[in-house]
C-alpha atoms as an extended CHARMM CRD file, in Angstrom:
* protein
*
       107  EXT
         1         1  UNK       CA             18.0370000000        5.6660000000      -14.4550000000  PROA      1               0.0000000000
         2         2  UNK       CA             15.7700000000        3.5850000000      -12.4760000000  PROA      2               0.0000000000
         3         3  UNK       CA             13.3210000000        5.7450000000      -10.9300000000  PROA      3               0.0000000000
         4         4  UNK       CA             13.1660000000        6.0650000000       -7.3180000000  PROA      4               0.0000000000
         5         5  UNK       CA             10.0350000000        3.8970000000       -5.6050000000  PROA      5               0.0000000000
         6         6  UNK       CA              8.1780000000        5.8590000000       -3.0610000000  PROA      6               0.0000000000
         7         7  UNK       CA              6.5210000000        4.7360000000        0.4250000000  PROA      7               0.0000000000
         8         8  UNK       CA              2.6010000000        5.3290000000       -0.0970000000  PROA      8               0.0000000000
         9         9  UNK       CA              1.3430000000        7.8060000000        2.9650000000  PROA      9               0.0000000000
        10        10  UNK       CA             -0.6010000000        6.2800000000        5.2450000000  PROA      10              0.0000000000
        11        11  UNK       CA             -1.5390000000        7.1970000000        8.9730000000  PROA      11              0.0000000000
        12        12  UNK       CA              0.1400000000        5.7710000000       11.9040000000  PROA      12              0.0000000000
        13        13  UNK       CA             -0.4660000000        1.8420000000       12.5830000000  PROA      13              0.0000000000
        14        14  UNK       CA             -1.8350000000        1.7250000000       15.6010000000  PROA      14              0.0000000000
        15        15  UNK       CA              0.7710000000       -0.5130000000       17.9640000000  PROA      15              0.0000000000
        16        16  UNK       CA             -1.0740000000       -3.2270000000       19.2300000000  PROA      16              0.0000000000
        17        17  UNK       CA             -0.0490000000       -7.2770000000       19.5260000000  PROA      17              0.0000000000
        18        18  UNK       CA             -0.2590000000       -8.8210000000       16.2390000000  PROA      18              0.0000000000
        19        19  UNK       CA              0.6860000000      -12.7590000000       17.6390000000  PROA      19              0.0000000000
        20        20  UNK       CA             -2.8540000000      -13.5830000000       16.3950000000  PROA      20              0.0000000000
        21        21  UNK       CA             -2.6170000000      -12.3470000000       12.6140000000  PROA      21              0.0000000000
        22        22  UNK       CA             -1.4840000000      -14.7650000000       10.4570000000  PROA      22              0.0000000000
        23        23  UNK       CA              1.1570000000      -15.5890000000        7.8150000000  PROA      23              0.0000000000
        24        24  UNK       CA              0.3980000000      -16.1300000000        4.5790000000  PROA      24              0.0000000000
        25        25  UNK       CA              2.9880000000      -18.4660000000        2.3420000000  PROA      25              0.0000000000
        26        26  UNK       CA              2.5090000000      -18.9150000000       -0.7880000000  PROA      26              0.0000000000
        27        27  UNK       CA              4.2710000000      -19.9390000000       -4.3110000000  PROA      27              0.0000000000
        28        28  UNK       CA              2.0770000000      -18.4010000000       -6.3550000000  PROA      28              0.0000000000
        29        29  UNK       CA             -1.0880000000      -16.4560000000       -7.9660000000  PROA      29              0.0000000000
        30        30  UNK       CA             -3.3760000000      -19.0550000000       -9.3030000000  PROA      30              0.0000000000
        31        31  UNK       CA             -5.9120000000      -16.4210000000      -10.3610000000  PROA      31              0.0000000000
        32        32  UNK       CA             -6.5890000000      -12.9310000000      -10.2970000000  PROA      32              0.0000000000
        33        33  UNK       CA             -9.0470000000      -10.5880000000      -11.5220000000  PROA      33              0.0000000000
        34        34  UNK       CA            -11.5200000000       -7.3670000000      -10.7830000000  PROA      34              0.0000000000
        35        35  UNK       CA            -15.3960000000       -7.5990000000       -9.5840000000  PROA      35              0.0000000000
        36        36  UNK       CA            -17.0020000000       -4.1090000000       -9.8360000000  PROA      36              0.0000000000
        37        37  UNK       CA            -14.3690000000       -2.6810000000       -9.2610000000  PROA      37              0.0000000000
        38        38  UNK       CA            -12.4600000000       -4.7560000000       -6.3800000000  PROA      38              0.0000000000
        39        39  UNK       CA             -9.1910000000       -6.3410000000       -7.1470000000  PROA      39              0.0000000000
        40        40  UNK       CA             -8.9560000000       -9.8210000000       -6.3470000000  PROA      40              0.0000000000
        41        41  UNK       CA             -6.2470000000      -12.2260000000       -5.7200000000  PROA      41              0.0000000000
        42        42  UNK       CA             -5.8420000000      -16.1590000000       -4.9660000000  PROA      42              0.0000000000
        43        43  UNK       CA             -2.5920000000      -16.9180000000       -3.5570000000  PROA      43              0.0000000000
        44        44  UNK       CA             -1.7810000000      -20.6320000000       -3.6100000000  PROA      44              0.0000000000
        45        45  UNK       CA              0.8300000000      -23.1260000000       -2.2920000000  PROA      45              0.0000000000
        46        46  UNK       CA              2.4150000000      -26.6850000000       -2.9330000000  PROA      46              0.0000000000
        47        47  UNK       CA              1.2720000000      -28.9290000000       -0.2900000000  PROA      47              0.0000000000
        48        48  UNK       CA              2.9240000000      -32.8230000000        0.2880000000  PROA      48              0.0000000000
        49        49  UNK       CA              0.3460000000      -35.3000000000        1.1460000000  PROA      49              0.0000000000
        50        50  UNK       CA              1.2500000000      -38.3470000000        3.0890000000  PROA      50              0.0000000000
        51        51  UNK       CA              1.4960000000      -41.3710000000        0.8310000000  PROA      51              0.0000000000
        52        52  UNK       CA             -1.1590000000      -44.3050000000        1.5310000000  PROA      52              0.0000000000
        53        53  UNK       CA             -1.1320000000      -47.9340000000        0.9060000000  PROA      53              0.0000000000
        54        54  UNK       CA             -2.8890000000      -47.2250000000       -2.5880000000  PROA      54              0.0000000000
        55        55  UNK       CA             -0.3950000000      -44.8310000000       -3.9110000000  PROA      55              0.0000000000
        56        56  UNK       CA              2.9850000000      -42.4610000000       -2.8240000000  PROA      56              0.0000000000
        57        57  UNK       CA              3.0060000000      -39.1550000000       -1.7500000000  PROA      57              0.0000000000
        58        58  UNK       CA              1.4700000000      -36.5080000000       -3.6680000000  PROA      58              0.0000000000
        59        59  UNK       CA              2.1430000000      -32.8190000000       -4.0280000000  PROA      59              0.0000000000
        60        60  UNK       CA             -1.1930000000      -30.5650000000       -4.3950000000  PROA      60              0.0000000000
        61        61  UNK       CA             -1.9610000000      -27.3580000000       -4.6410000000  PROA      61              0.0000000000
        62        62  UNK       CA             -3.8930000000      -25.4050000000       -2.2260000000  PROA      62              0.0000000000
        63        63  UNK       CA             -5.4330000000      -21.7790000000       -2.2100000000  PROA      63              0.0000000000
        64        64  UNK       CA             -3.3530000000      -20.3650000000        0.8690000000  PROA      64              0.0000000000
        65        65  UNK       CA             -5.3110000000      -16.9080000000        1.0620000000  PROA      65              0.0000000000
        66        66  UNK       CA             -7.8760000000      -14.6770000000       -0.7470000000  PROA      66              0.0000000000
        67        67  UNK       CA             -6.9240000000      -11.2010000000       -1.5110000000  PROA      67              0.0000000000
        68        68  UNK       CA             -9.9050000000       -8.1750000000       -1.9460000000  PROA      68              0.0000000000
        69        69  UNK       CA             -9.0720000000       -4.7920000000       -1.8120000000  PROA      69              0.0000000000
        70        70  UNK       CA             -9.4920000000       -1.5460000000       -3.6370000000  PROA      70              0.0000000000
        71        71  UNK       CA             -7.4730000000       -0.6970000000       -6.5920000000  PROA      71              0.0000000000
        72        72  UNK       CA             -5.2330000000        1.8140000000       -4.7040000000  PROA      72              0.0000000000
        73        73  UNK       CA             -4.6290000000       -0.3400000000       -1.6650000000  PROA      73              0.0000000000
        74        74  UNK       CA             -3.1310000000       -3.0620000000       -4.7120000000  PROA      74              0.0000000000
        75        75  UNK       CA             -1.4540000000       -0.6320000000       -6.1250000000  PROA      75              0.0000000000
        76        76  UNK       CA              0.0750000000        0.1060000000       -2.7060000000  PROA      76              0.0000000000
        77        77  UNK       CA              0.9040000000       -3.6310000000       -2.3790000000  PROA      77              0.0000000000
        78        78  UNK       CA              2.5910000000       -3.5170000000       -6.0630000000  PROA      78              0.0000000000
        79        79  UNK       CA              5.1240000000       -0.5530000000       -4.8020000000  PROA      79              0.0000000000
        80        80  UNK       CA              5.8220000000       -2.3120000000       -1.3310000000  PROA      80              0.0000000000
        81        81  UNK       CA              6.5740000000       -6.0100000000       -3.5210000000  PROA      81              0.0000000000
        82        82  UNK       CA              8.4080000000       -3.7200000000       -6.1740000000  PROA      82              0.0000000000
        83        83  UNK       CA             10.4740000000       -2.2840000000       -3.3850000000  PROA      83              0.0000000000
        84        84  UNK       CA             11.3480000000       -5.7480000000       -1.7380000000  PROA      84              0.0000000000
        85        85  UNK       CA             12.2620000000       -7.1650000000       -4.8750000000  PROA      85              0.0000000000
        86        86  UNK       CA             14.6830000000       -4.4360000000       -5.4790000000  PROA      86              0.0000000000
        87        87  UNK       CA             16.1110000000       -4.9950000000       -1.9940000000  PROA      87              0.0000000000
        88        88  UNK       CA             16.5090000000       -8.5740000000       -2.7390000000  PROA      88              0.0000000000
        89        89  UNK       CA             18.7550000000       -8.3210000000       -5.9650000000  PROA      89              0.0000000000
        90        90  UNK       CA             21.4760000000       -5.7680000000       -3.9480000000  PROA      90              0.0000000000
        91        91  UNK       CA             24.4310000000       -7.7440000000       -3.5090000000  PROA      91              0.0000000000
        92        92  UNK       CA             24.9650000000       -9.3500000000       -0.1780000000  PROA      92              0.0000000000
        93        93  UNK       CA             29.3330000000       -9.8950000000       -0.6680000000  PROA      93              0.0000000000
        94        94  UNK       CA             31.1140000000       -8.8580000000        2.1760000000  PROA      94              0.0000000000
        95        95  UNK       CA             34.5020000000       -6.8290000000        1.6560000000  PROA      95              0.0000000000
        96        96  UNK       CA             37.2840000000       -8.5460000000        3.7530000000  PROA      96              0.0000000000
        97        97  UNK       CA             38.6580000000       -6.0210000000        6.8910000000  PROA      97              0.0000000000
        98        98  UNK       CA             42.4050000000       -5.4430000000        5.9540000000  PROA      98              0.0000000000
        99        99  UNK       CA             45.2800000000       -6.2850000000        7.4070000000  PROA      99              0.0000000000
       100       100  UNK       CA             45.6730000000       -3.0340000000        9.3140000000  PROA      100             0.0000000000
       101       101  UNK       CA             42.3960000000       -3.0650000000       10.4270000000  PROA      101             0.0000000000
       102       102  UNK       CA             42.1890000000       -6.4850000000       11.4960000000  PROA      102             0.0000000000
       103       103  UNK       CA             45.2600000000       -6.2210000000       14.2990000000  PROA      103             0.0000000000
       104       104  UNK       CA             44.0580000000       -2.5020000000       15.6250000000  PROA      104             0.0000000000
       105       105  UNK       CA             42.6310000000       -2.5540000000       18.7370000000  PROA      105             0.0000000000
       106       106  UNK       CA             39.4020000000       -0.4340000000       20.0150000000  PROA      106             0.0000000000
       107       107  UNK       CA             40.5370000000        2.3330000000       22.0240000000  PROA      107             0.0000000000
């Protein structure tokens, strides 16, 4: 039986405009570690460099974010990722409505 993943207890999130907050996209974690108790992750993504006269198009891996956090925050992030992965595994198939449901009319 799978254990339930509980959301961490956090204080209320302030509802301020977030249009200035960047989205972080990454294809993988290229480095991780801990330094004096601080968790460190380097996230990276592949980019395509336009071809030049001498070379064709090339793919480079570039760091997209440096994540630094406490062990507690890292555990919260891990729980959130585990929970999101469980949601991603849920089946998304839809059942077809019965013939009676297709012909019925709302009141």
